[in-house]
N, C-alpha and C positions, 0 to 999 in steps of 0.2 A: 504494500500500500504506500502510495506516495502522495504528498500534499500537492494541491493544485492552487494556483493563484486565482481566487475567485472573489467576486463582489458578493457579499452576503445579503440576500434579499430579506424582506420582512417575512419571517416564517414562524411557526409555532415550535419552539424548542421544548424538549422534554428530558427529564432526568430518569435514571433507572428507578424502578419501584422500590428497590432495596437500598437506595441512597441513605446514608446514615445521617445526613444533615449537618456535617461538619464543614461544608463548603468545598471539600476536595473532591469534586465530581466533574464528570464531563456531561455535556448535553448534546442531544442528537436531534436533527430536523431533516425532513425530506424537502427537496427543492429542485425543480427542473431536471429530473432524471439523475439526481445526485443525492448522496447522503452527506450531510454536513455535521461535523463534530467540532465542539469548542469547549474551552475550559470555563466552568461555571463561575470561577473566581474572577475571570476577566472576560465578561460577555462581549465587550467591544473590541476584544483582541482578535487575533487570527483564527479563522475557522479552516478546517481541513475538509476537502471534498473527496469523496470516494464514489466509485461506480457502485450501484446497488448490488451487483454480483459479488464484488470484493467485500463489501460490508456484510452481506449474508454469509459468505465463507468465513469471515472473522467471527461472527456471532455463533455460527455452527461449531467452530473449533473451540470456542470458550465453553459452550454447553456440553461438549463431550470431553472436556478436560485437557484439550490440546495445549494449554498454556500453564497447567498445574506444575508445581515444582517437582522435580524428579528426585529430590533428596529425602 
C-alpha cells in the first residue's frame, strides 16, 4: 500500500467500533473509488488513499491474524 497525493473531499469519517477513546486512532472514509485513512489526532493533516481492493486485502489479513506477533 502506498500513499497517494490527494485532495480530501468532504466525507463522513468513521473510527473503529472498538476504539478505546484515547485519541490514538485512525479514521476511514470512502470517496471517489478510494478508501481514505487519516490520523484522528490530526484530522486536517495528510490522508492516505488506497484502492478499495488493497484496503479489503489489508482488512482481511488483520481479521485472520496476518499481522499478529509471531513471538
